[in-house]
C-alpha positions as CSV (number, residue, x, y, z in Angstrom):
1,X,0.0,0.0,0.0
2,X,2.8,2.4,0.9
3,X,6.3,2.0,-0.4
4,X,9.5,4.0,0.5
5,X,12.2,3.3,-2.0
6,X,15.7,4.5,-0.9
7,X,14.2,7.7,0.5
8,X,16.5,10.5,1.8
9,X,15.3,13.9,3.0
10,X,17.1,17.1,4.1
11,X,15.6,20.6,4.7
12,X,17.1,23.8,3.4
13,X,19.7,25.3,5.8
14,X,19.8,22.1,7.8
15,X,23.1,20.4,8.7
16,X,21.6,16.9,9.0
17,X,19.3,14.6,7.1
18,X,15.9,13.8,8.4
19,X,15.9,10.4,6.7
20,X,18.7,8.6,4.9
21,X,18.2,5.7,2.5
22,X,14.9,4.5,4.0
23,X,13.4,1.5,2.2
24,X,10.1,0.4,3.7
25,X,6.9,-1.3,2.6
26,X,3.7,-0.9,4.6
27,X,1.1,-3.5,3.6
28,X,-2.7,-3.0,3.4
29,X,-4.4,-3.5,6.7
30,X,-1.2,-2.8,8.8
31,X,-0.9,-0.5,11.8
32,X,2.6,1.0,11.9
33,X,3.8,3.1,14.8
34,X,6.5,5.8,14.3
35,X,8.6,6.7,17.3
36,X,11.6,8.9,18.0
37,X,12.9,11.8,20.1
38,X,11.1,15.2,19.9
39,X,12.0,16.9,16.6
40,X,13.6,13.8,15.1
41,X,11.5,13.9,11.9
42,X,8.4,11.8,12.7
43,X,6.0,14.4,11.4
44,X,8.2,14.8,8.2
45,X,7.9,11.0,7.6
46,X,4.1,11.2,7.9
47,X,3.9,14.2,5.5
48,X,6.0,12.4,3.0
49,X,3.2,9.8,2.6
50,X,0.8,12.4,1.1
51,X,3.3,14.7,-0.5
52,X,3.1,17.6,1.9
53,X,6.8,17.1,2.1
54,X,8.5,18.4,0.0
55,X,5.7,20.0,-2.1
56,X,4.6,22.5,0.6
57,X,7.5,22.5,3.0
58,X,10.5,22.5,0.6
59,X,13.5,20.4,1.1
60,X,15.6,18.0,-1.0
61,X,14.0,14.6,-1.5
62,X,15.8,11.6,-3.1
63,X,14.2,8.3,-3.8
64,X,10.5,7.7,-4.3
65,X,7.3,7.2,-2.2
66,X,4.2,5.6,-3.7
67,X,0.8,5.1,-2.2
68,X,-1.6,2.6,-3.8
69,X,0.7,2.6,-6.9
70,X,0.7,6.4,-7.2
71,X,4.0,8.3,-6.8
72,X,3.8,11.3,-4.6
73,X,6.2,13.1,-6.9
74,X,3.8,12.9,-9.8
75,X,0.7,14.4,-8.1
76,X,0.0,17.3,-5.8
77,X,-1.1,16.5,-2.2
78,X,-4.7,17.2,-3.1
79,X,-4.6,14.5,-5.7
80,X,-4.3,11.9,-3.0
81,X,-7.2,13.2,-0.8
82,X,-9.4,10.3,-1.9
83,X,-6.8,7.7,-0.7
84,X,-5.2,9.3,2.3
85,X,-6.7,10.9,5.4
86,X,-4.3,12.9,7.6
87,X,-4.7,14.3,11.1
88,X,-2.1,16.8,12.2
89,X,-0.6,17.4,15.7
90,X,-2.8,20.5,16.2
91,X,-6.3,19.8,14.8
92,X,-7.6,23.4,15.0
93,X,-5.0,24.4,12.3
94,X,-6.8,22.1,9.9
95,X,-10.4,23.2,10.5
96,X,-12.1,25.3,7.8
97,X,-15.7,25.5,8.9
98,X,-17.5,26.7,12.1
99,X,-19.4,23.7,13.5
100,X,-18.7,20.1,14.1
101,X,-21.2,18.8,11.6
102,X,-20.1,21.2,8.9
103,X,-16.5,20.2,9.4
104,X,-17.3,16.5,9.0
105,X,-19.2,17.2,5.8
106,X,-16.7,19.6,4.2
107,X,-14.2,17.1,2.8
108,X,-17.0,15.1,1.1
109,X,-18.4,18.3,-0.4
110,X,-15.1,19.1,-2.1
111,X,-15.2,15.6,-3.7
112,X,-18.8,16.2,-4.8
113,X,-20.2,13.2,-3.0
114,X,-24.0,12.7,-3.1
115,X,-25.9,14.4,-0.2
116,X,-27.6,11.2,0.9
117,X,-24.2,9.4,1.2
118,X,-22.7,12.4,3.0
119,X,-25.6,12.4,5.6
120,X,-25.2,8.7,6.2
121,X,-21.4,8.9,6.7
122,X,-21.7,11.9,9.0
123,X,-24.2,10.1,11.2
124,X,-21.9,7.0,11.3
125,X,-18.9,9.1,12.4
126,X,-20.9,11.0,15.0
127,X,-21.9,7.7,16.6
128,X,-18.5,6.0,16.1
129,X,-16.5,8.8,17.9
130,X,-19.2,9.8,20.4
131,X,-19.6,13.2,18.8
132,X,-23.4,13.3,18.5
133,X,-23.9,15.6,21.5
134,X,-21.4,18.1,19.9
135,X,-22.8,18.1,16.4
136,X,-24.0,21.7,16.5
137,X,-21.2,23.1,18.7
138,X,-18.9,25.8,17.4
139,X,-15.4,24.3,16.9
140,X,-13.8,27.2,18.7
141,X,-15.7,26.3,21.9
142,X,-14.6,22.7,22.0
143,X,-11.8,21.4,24.4
144,X,-8.5,20.3,22.8
145,X,-9.6,16.6,23.1
146,X,-13.0,17.2,21.5
147,X,-11.3,19.0,18.6
148,X,-8.9,16.0,18.3
149,X,-11.9,13.7,17.9
150,X,-13.5,15.9,15.3
151,X,-10.3,16.0,13.3
152,X,-10.1,12.2,13.4
153,X,-13.7,12.0,12.3
154,X,-13.2,14.4,9.4
155,X,-10.5,12.1,8.1
156,X,-12.4,8.8,8.7
157,X,-15.6,10.2,7.1
158,X,-13.8,10.2,3.7
159,X,-13.4,6.4,3.8
160,X,-9.7,6.6,3.1
161,X,-7.5,3.6,2.3
162,X,-4.7,5.1,4.4
163,X,-5.0,7.0,7.6
164,X,-2.0,9.0,8.9
165,X,-2.2,10.4,12.4
166,X,0.3,12.7,14.2
167,X,0.0,12.4,18.0
168,X,-3.7,11.4,17.8
169,X,-4.1,10.8,21.6
170,X,-2.0,13.8,22.9
171,X,-5.1,15.8,24.0
172,X,-7.4,12.9,24.8
173,X,-8.3,11.6,28.2
174,X,-7.3,7.9,28.8
175,X,-10.9,6.7,28.2
176,X,-11.3,8.6,24.9
177,X,-7.8,7.6,23.8
178,X,-8.6,4.0,24.3
179,X,-11.9,4.3,22.4
180,X,-10.3,6.0,19.4
181,X,-7.4,3.5,19.3
182,X,-9.8,0.6,19.6
183,X,-11.9,2.0,16.7
184,X,-8.7,2.3,14.5
185,X,-7.7,-1.2,15.5
186,X,-11.1,-2.5,14.5
187,X,-11.0,-0.6,11.1
188,X,-7.6,-2.1,10.4
189,X,-8.8,-5.6,11.1
190,X,-12.3,-5.5,9.7
191,X,-11.9,-3.1,6.7
192,X,-8.2,-3.4,5.8
193,X,-7.5,0.2,6.6
194,X,-3.8,1.0,6.6
195,X,-2.8,3.2,9.6
196,X,0.4,5.1,10.3
197,X,0.7,6.7,13.7
198,X,3.4,8.9,15.3
199,X,3.0,8.9,19.0
200,X,5.0,9.7,22.2
201,X,2.6,8.0,24.7
202,X,3.6,4.5,23.8
203,X,1.8,3.0,26.8
204,X,-1.4,3.8,25.0
205,X,-0.7,2.6,21.5
206,X,2.1,0.0,21.4
207,X,-0.2,-3.0,22.0
208,X,-2.1,-2.2,18.8
209,X,1.0,-1.8,16.5
210,X,2.1,-4.5,14.0
211,X,5.4,-2.9,13.4
212,X,7.5,0.1,14.6
213,X,9.6,2.6,12.7
214,X,12.2,4.0,15.1
215,X,13.8,7.3,13.9
216,X,16.9,8.4,15.9
217,X,17.1,12.0,14.8
218,X,20.3,11.5,12.8
219,X,18.7,10.2,9.6
220,X,18.7,6.5,10.6
221,X,15.5,4.4,10.9
222,X,15.1,0.9,12.4
223,X,12.0,-1.1,11.4
224,X,10.8,-4.2,13.3
225,X,8.1,-5.7,15.4
226,X,7.3,-4.0,18.8
227,X,9.1,-6.8,20.7
228,X,12.2,-6.4,18.5
229,X,12.4,-2.6,18.8
230,X,11.6,-2.6,22.5
231,X,14.3,-5.1,23.4
232,X,16.9,-2.3,23.4
233,X,15.1,0.9,22.6
234,X,15.9,3.9,24.8
235,X,12.3,5.2,24.0
236,X,10.0,2.8,25.8
237,X,6.8,2.8,27.9
238,X,6.7,2.2,31.7
239,X,5.9,-1.5,31.2
240,X,9.2,-2.1,29.4
241,X,11.2,-0.1,32.0
242,X,9.5,-2.1,34.7
243,X,10.5,-5.4,33.0
244,X,14.1,-4.2,32.7
245,X,14.2,-2.9,36.3
246,X,13.0,-6.3,37.5
247,X,15.6,-8.2,35.4
248,X,12.9,-10.1,33.4
249,X,14.2,-12.0,30.3
250,X,10.8,-11.6,28.6
251,X,9.3,-8.2,27.9
252,X,5.5,-8.0,27.7
253,X,3.8,-5.2,25.9
254,X,0.3,-5.4,27.4
255,X,-0.9,-5.1,31.0
256,X,-2.5,-8.5,30.9
257,X,0.7,-10.3,29.8
258,X,2.8,-8.4,32.3
259,X,0.5,-9.3,35.1
260,X,0.9,-13.0,34.3
261,X,4.7,-12.6,34.3
262,X,4.8,-10.7,37.6
263,X,2.2,-12.7,39.6
264,X,4.8,-13.9,42.2
265,X,6.0,-10.4,42.8
266,X,2.5,-9.0,43.2
267,X,1.4,-11.5,45.7
268,X,4.5,-11.3,48.0
269,X,4.5,-9.5,51.3
270,X,6.0,-6.0,51.5
271,X,6.5,-3.3,54.0
272,X,3.7,-0.7,53.9
273,X,4.3,1.9,51.3
274,X,5.4,5.2,52.9
275,X,4.3,8.3,51.0
276,X,7.0,10.8,50.4
277,X,6.5,13.9,52.6
278,X,7.0,17.3,51.2
279,X,6.9,20.6,53.1
280,X,4.3,23.0,51.8
281,X,4.1,26.7,52.7
282,X,1.4,29.2,53.1
283,X,-1.8,29.4,51.1
284,X,-1.2,31.4,47.9
285,X,-4.4,30.9,45.8
286,X,-8.0,30.6,46.9
287,X,-11.1,29.8,44.9
288,X,-14.4,30.5,46.7
289,X,-17.7,29.3,45.3
290,X,-16.4,29.7,41.8
291,X,-19.0,29.4,39.0
292,X,-18.2,30.1,35.3
293,X,-20.6,30.3,32.4
294,X,-19.9,30.3,28.6
295,X,-23.2,31.8,27.4
296,X,-25.9,29.6,28.8
297,X,-23.6,26.7,29.5
298,X,-22.3,26.3,33.0
299,X,-18.7,25.0,32.8
300,X,-17.6,25.4,36.5
301,X,-20.0,25.0,39.3
302,X,-19.4,26.2,42.9
303,X,-15.7,25.3,43.1
304,X,-13.9,25.7,46.4
305,X,-10.2,25.2,46.4
306,X,-7.0,26.3,48.1
307,X,-3.4,26.0,46.7
308,X,-0.2,26.4,48.8
309,X,3.4,27.3,48.2
310,X,5.5,24.3,47.2
311,X,2.6,22.1,46.0
312,X,2.5,20.3,42.6
313,X,-1.2,19.9,41.8
314,X,-2.6,18.0,38.8
315,X,-6.1,18.8,37.5
316,X,-7.6,15.8,35.7
317,X,-10.9,14.7,34.2
318,X,-12.5,13.8,30.9
319,X,-12.3,16.1,27.8
320,X,-14.6,19.0,28.4
321,X,-14.7,18.6,32.2
322,X,-13.7,22.2,32.8
323,X,-9.9,21.8,33.4
324,X,-8.7,24.6,31.0
325,X,-11.6,26.8,32.1
326,X,-10.5,26.5,35.7
327,X,-6.8,27.3,34.8
328,X,-7.8,30.4,32.8
329,X,-10.0,31.6,35.6
330,X,-7.2,31.3,38.1
331,X,-4.9,33.1,35.8
332,X,-7.5,35.9,35.3
333,X,-8.3,35.4,31.6
334,X,-11.8,34.3,32.4
335,X,-14.3,36.3,34.5
336,X,-16.2,34.2,37.0
337,X,-20.0,34.4,36.9
338,X,-20.0,34.2,40.7
339,X,-17.5,33.6,43.4
340,X,-13.9,34.8,43.3
341,X,-10.3,33.9,42.8
342,X,-7.6,35.6,44.8
343,X,-3.8,35.4,44.8
344,X,-2.7,36.6,48.2
345,X,-5.9,38.8,48.5
346,X,-5.3,40.2,44.9
347,X,-7.6,39.6,41.9
348,X,-5.3,38.0,39.3
349,X,-7.1,39.9,36.5
350,X,-5.7,43.2,37.9
351,X,-2.1,42.1,37.6
352,X,0.0,43.3,34.6
353,X,3.5,43.8,33.3
354,X,6.4,42.7,35.3
355,X,4.3,42.1,38.4
356,X,2.2,39.6,36.4
357,X,5.2,37.8,35.0
358,X,6.8,37.4,38.4
359,X,3.5,36.2,40.0
360,X,2.0,33.9,37.4
361,X,3.5,32.0,34.5
362,X,0.9,30.5,32.2
363,X,1.4,28.2,29.3
364,X,-1.8,27.5,27.4
365,X,-2.6,24.4,25.3
366,X,-1.3,26.3,22.2
367,X,2.2,27.5,23.2
368,X,2.6,29.4,19.9
369,X,0.3,32.0,21.4
370,X,3.3,33.1,23.5
371,X,5.8,33.2,20.7
372,X,6.3,36.1,18.3
373,X,10.1,36.3,17.6
374,X,11.6,35.5,14.2
375,X,14.0,32.9,15.6
376,X,14.5,30.8,18.7
377,X,17.5,33.0,19.6
378,X,15.4,36.2,19.3
379,X,12.7,34.6,21.4
380,X,15.2,33.6,24.2
381,X,17.0,37.0,24.1
382,X,13.6,38.8,24.5
383,X,12.8,36.6,27.4
384,X,16.2,37.5,29.0
385,X,15.5,41.2,28.6
386,X,11.9,41.1,29.7
387,X,12.8,39.1,32.8
388,X,16.0,41.1,33.5
389,X,18.2,38.1,33.7
390,X,21.7,37.2,32.4
391,X,21.9,36.9,28.7
392,X,21.7,33.2,27.6
393,X,19.8,32.0,30.6
394,X,16.6,31.3,28.7
395,X,18.4,29.4,25.8
396,X,20.3,27.4,28.4
397,X,17.1,26.3,30.0
398,X,15.7,25.4,26.6
399,X,18.8,23.3,25.8
400,X,18.3,21.4,29.1
401,X,14.7,20.6,28.3
402,X,15.2,19.7,24.6
403,X,18.8,19.6,23.4
404,X,19.8,20.2,19.9
405,X,17.4,23.0,18.8
406,X,19.2,25.4,16.4
407,X,19.0,29.0,17.7
408,X,18.4,30.3,14.1
409,X,15.2,28.2,13.5
410,X,11.9,30.1,13.2
411,X,9.5,29.0,16.1
412,X,6.9,28.0,13.4
413,X,9.4,25.5,12.0
414,X,9.7,23.7,15.3
415,X,7.8,20.6,16.2
416,X,4.9,20.8,18.7
417,X,7.1,19.5,21.5
418,X,10.0,21.9,20.7
419,X,7.6,24.9,20.6
420,X,6.2,23.9,24.0
421,X,9.7,23.6,25.4
422,X,10.6,27.1,24.0
423,X,7.5,28.7,25.6
424,X,8.1,26.9,28.8
425,X,11.7,28.2,28.9
426,X,10.6,31.8,28.4
427,X,8.0,31.6,31.1
428,X,10.2,29.7,33.6
429,X,13.1,32.1,33.2
430,X,11.0,34.8,34.9
431,X,10.8,32.5,38.0
432,X,7.1,33.2,38.7
433,X,5.7,32.3,42.1
434,X,2.9,30.3,40.4
435,X,3.4,28.2,37.3
436,X,0.3,27.0,35.5
437,X,0.5,24.6,32.5
438,X,-2.3,23.3,30.3
439,X,-1.3,19.9,28.7
440,X,2.4,20.4,29.2
441,X,3.6,17.1,27.7
442,X,1.9,17.4,24.3
443,X,4.6,16.5,21.8
444,X,7.3,15.7,24.3
445,X,9.2,12.4,24.3
446,X,10.1,10.5,27.4
447,X,13.5,12.1,27.8
448,X,12.1,15.6,27.5
449,X,9.3,14.7,29.9
450,X,11.9,13.6,32.4
451,X,13.7,16.9,32.1
452,X,10.4,18.7,32.6
453,X,9.6,16.7,35.7
454,X,13.0,17.4,37.2
455,X,12.6,21.2,36.4
456,X,9.1,21.4,37.9
457,X,10.1,19.4,41.0
458,X,13.0,21.8,41.5
459,X,10.7,24.8,41.2
460,X,8.3,23.4,43.8
461,X,10.7,21.8,46.3
462,X,13.7,24.0,46.2
463,X,12.2,27.4,45.3
464,X,8.7,26.7,46.9
465,X,6.9,27.7,43.7
466,X,3.3,26.5,43.2
467,X,2.9,24.3,40.1
468,X,-0.6,23.6,38.8
469,X,-1.1,21.5,35.6
470,X,-4.1,20.2,33.7
471,X,-3.2,17.0,32.0
472,X,-4.4,13.6,30.7
473,X,-0.9,12.2,31.1
474,X,-1.4,9.8,34.1
475,X,2.3,8.8,33.9
476,X,3.4,12.4,34.4
477,X,1.0,12.8,37.3
478,X,2.3,9.7,39.0
479,X,5.9,10.9,38.8
480,X,5.3,14.6,39.5
481,X,2.1,15.6,41.4
482,X,1.7,15.5,45.2
483,X,-2.1,16.2,44.9
484,X,-4.8,15.5,42.3
485,X,-8.0,17.4,41.7
486,X,-10.6,15.6,39.6
487,X,-13.3,17.5,37.7
488,X,-16.4,16.1,36.0
489,X,-18.8,18.3,34.0
490,X,-17.8,21.4,35.9
491,X,-18.0,19.8,39.4
492,X,-15.2,19.0,41.8
493,X,-15.5,15.3,42.5
494,X,-12.1,14.4,44.1
495,X,-9.3,16.3,45.8
496,X,-6.6,14.3,47.6
497,X,-3.1,12.7,47.6
498,X,-2.0,11.5,44.2
499,X,-1.8,7.8,45.2
500,X,-5.3,7.8,46.7
501,X,-7.0,9.5,43.7
502,X,-5.2,7.5,41.0
503,X,-5.5,4.1,42.6
504,X,-9.2,4.6,43.1
505,X,-9.8,5.2,39.4
506,X,-9.1,2.2,37.1
507,X,-9.4,4.4,34.0
508,X,-6.9,7.0,35.2
509,X,-4.4,4.7,36.9
510,X,-0.9,4.6,35.5
511,X,0.4,1.5,33.7
512,X,2.5,0.3,36.7
513,X,-0.4,0.6,39.0
514,X,-2.6,-1.6,36.7
515,X,0.2,-4.2,36.4
516,X,1.0,-4.4,40.1
517,X,-2.5,-4.1,41.6
518,X,-3.4,-4.7,44.5
519,X,0.1,-3.4,45.6
520,X,-0.1,0.4,46.0
521,X,2.6,1.4,43.5
522,X,2.4,4.1,40.8
523,X,5.8,4.1,39.2
524,X,8.7,1.9,38.4
525,X,10.7,3.7,41.2
526,X,8.0,2.7,43.7
527,X,8.3,-1.0,42.7
528,X,12.1,-1.0,42.9
529,X,12.0,0.7,46.3
530,X,9.6,-2.0,47.6
531,X,11.7,-4.8,46.3
532,X,14.8,-3.3,47.9
533,X,13.1,-2.8,51.2
534,X,12.0,-6.5,51.1
């Protein structure tokens, strides 16, 4: 179905190739997973499949890519629209209409499909992706995860032979991600759909993959089964790191298989798990009877919360539960319908200029909103000047989070993960008292995520900053957060220690917790500590 014949790719002004001499055949009805470090070229490989690279992006391409017998060099990307559906990293950039139903129908209208067929397909996709309640909603009012489901639906509704997805679960809650991946798995097996996915959250998708393409960022690509690649890959989900830490000869790739292999370990007697104690300071943020409306829709309802210095708090819940709305209200971007938010007795909406930068650092779901420089270097230099810090501090922080970014690259040419790291570096360099992040691991690989965790823990424990993040990344929460707040349809339904909240929710439990249940362990580090104490 898809054939790469001795393909090499290099971008203008780049000093390294993205791909070098890649030869690969992807068969009909195969699900292939593309992995690699942040910025290694995963998105470029996906865009080669439908010709967006190099037709729209530029670059020097050697070799040939063909899809269903058609060479991408002989047709424009639009000429493959009836064969290939593509979903980008940021869905909202691909939307062209106003409402969910209009967006689902748009692609079929461009191909002049009969109205009765269009209506039937739209209804099928609305049901398949649980979008029926959103059919008349404006796309701009949807949460990031809801937009992601609409983008996937817009591709599926065209009945493509090939579906290409770039980080399809990055903004989805664990339940929605599992539903979407299960649907794709069923389409692969039942209809022979060919699916190519680039994804960082391997714990979600690896069990569905037939083969993996591992790109190392230096132009090299390894191709093999998940078991072959995971045997020595530095990029691996928690389940693989757990098997390595326990010295297992066999590596399982599903929770069920790993539970079978670890039965003796799970059933042994261990000393009670002692929760790590962290000193927290004075109360810094208070939310009292907070209610927020968007028009007639109530998105937050009577929320009472307090946040303290030195805390790392994760806000979790389904897509559309009100997480981003709560963050924006705390920051002062939303005006509450009733109730109030105060930061040390001050309304955050009244803060401005340097006082605001030093009090609150906020990174929205779309980090590009914070970037306006013409190069990475200009962005970092502006951050140094605005925050009145030593020249080079912001770029040094960026290099620590995601090494290897060229200072001369335009921010728009960075990957999603690299843009997030740049925005985070600019905000962190101001050393704000409160750091608020909305989906901070979108587009980050495991190594970059580890650097992020270390940076945020240092902010909280050493400098007593307050860190609040809204996220669907349960693995991040298990490693980082000391407290979890759970929202559902605008209501506060849980607020407690991370281990208590995550272990009480099967859907939001991290991979290690599912494997080692009923033992109260969240991370590989917890398991190793228990084994050593025994």
